[in-house]
C-alpha positions in Angstrom: 24.9 -18.1 8.2 21.4 -19.8 8.1 19.8 -16.6 9.5 21.3 -14.5 6.7 19.9 -17.0 4.2 16.5 -16.8 5.7 16.7 -13.1 5.9 17.7 -12.8 2.4 14.8 -15.1 1.2 12.4 -13.0 3.3 13.5 -9.8 1.6 13.3 -11.4 -1.9 9.7 -12.5 -1.0 8.7 -8.9 0.2 10.2 -7.5 -3.0 8.3 -10.0 -5.2 5.1 -9.4 -3.1 5.2 -5.6 -3.5 6.2 -5.9 -7.3 3.1 -8.0 -7.7 1.1 -5.4 -5.9 2.7 -2.6 -8.2 1.8 -4.4 -11.4 -1.7 -5.2 -10.1 -2.1 -1.5 -8.9 -0.9 -0.1 -12.3 -3.4 -2.3 -14.1 -6.3 -1.5 -11.7 -5.3 2.3 -11.7 -5.3 2.4 -15.5 -8.7 0.7 -15.8 -10.2 2.8 -13.1 -9.1 6.1 -14.6 -10.2 5.1 -18.0 -13.7 4.1 -16.8 -14.0 7.3 -14.7 -12.8 9.4 -17.7 -15.4 7.7 -20.0 -18.2 8.4 -17.4 -17.3 11.9 -17.0 -17.2 12.5 -20.8 -20.6 10.7 -21.3 -22.1 12.7 -18.6 -21.0 15.9 -20.1 -21.8 14.9 -23.6 -25.4 13.8 -23.0 -26.4 16.1 -20.0 -25.0 19.4 -21.1 -24.0 20.2 -17.5 -23.4 23.6 -16.1 -20.0 25.1 -15.6 -20.1 24.4 -11.8 -21.1 20.8 -12.4 -18.3 20.4 -15.0 -15.8 22.0 -12.6 -16.8 19.5 -9.9 -16.5 16.6 -12.2 -13.1 17.7 -13.3 -11.8 18.3 -9.8 -13.4 15.0 -8.7 -11.5 13.2 -11.5 -8.2 14.8 -10.6 -8.8 13.8 -6.9 -9.6 10.3 -7.9 -6.5 10.0 -10.1 -4.3 11.3 -7.4 -5.7 8.9 -4.8 -5.5 6.0 -7.1 -1.9 6.7 -8.1 -0.8 7.2 -4.4 -2.5 4.1 -3.1 -2.2 1.7 -5.9 1.2 2.6 -7.5 3.3 4.9 -5.4 2.8 2.9 -2.1 4.2 -0.4 -3.5 6.9 1.4 -5.5 8.2 3.0 -2.3 8.1 -0.3 -0.5 10.1 -2.0 -3.2 12.9 0.6 -3.1 12.6 0.5 0.7 11.9 4.2 1.1 9.4 3.6 3.9 9.7 1.6 7.2 9.1 -1.9 6.4 7.2 -3.9 9.1 8.4 -7.2 7.5 12.0 -6.6 8.8 12.8 -9.0 11.7 15.9 -7.5 12.9 15.5 -6.9 16.7 18.1 -6.7 19.3 17.6 -8.6 22.6 16.1 -5.5 24.4 13.6 -4.7 21.6 12.6 -8.4 21.4 12.0 -8.6 25.2 10.0 -5.3 25.1 7.8 -6.5 22.3 7.3 -9.8 24.1 6.1 -8.0 27.2 3.9 -5.6 25.4 2.1 -8.5 23.6 1.9 -10.3 26.9 0.2 -7.3 28.6 -2.2 -6.8 25.6 -3.4 -10.4 25.8 -3.3 -10.7 29.6 -0.4 -13.3 29.6 2.1 -13.0 32.3 4.9 -14.5 30.4 5.3 -15.7 27.0 7.1 -18.9 26.2 10.1 -18.8 24.0 9.8 -20.6 20.7 
C-alpha cells in the first residue's frame, strides 16, 4: 500500500510540475510573440521593406509562433494529459529492472551494482 501512495504522490508532483511549465510557457510564448510582432511591425513601418523581405518576415514570424507554441505550450500540455511516454514512471518488472541495472553497469564500467 505504501508503494501505491508514493507512486500516487509522484504522479501528482509530475502533474504539478508540468502545469507549472505550462503556465510559464504560455506567459513566455505570449510575451515572445508580442515582442516579435512589434519588432516586425516597426521594421516594416520605418524601413519600407520590399515585398520579398516582408514575406520573409511574415513566414519567419509564423515559424517562430509555431515553434514557440509547440515547445512551450503543447509539450507540457501533452505531458499533463499523459499522451506521451513519461520517463518519470517508475513501474518496472524484475526483468526490466535487471536489464537497466546491467546497462548502467556496462556504461560506467561497474561489474555489479549494489541493490539499494
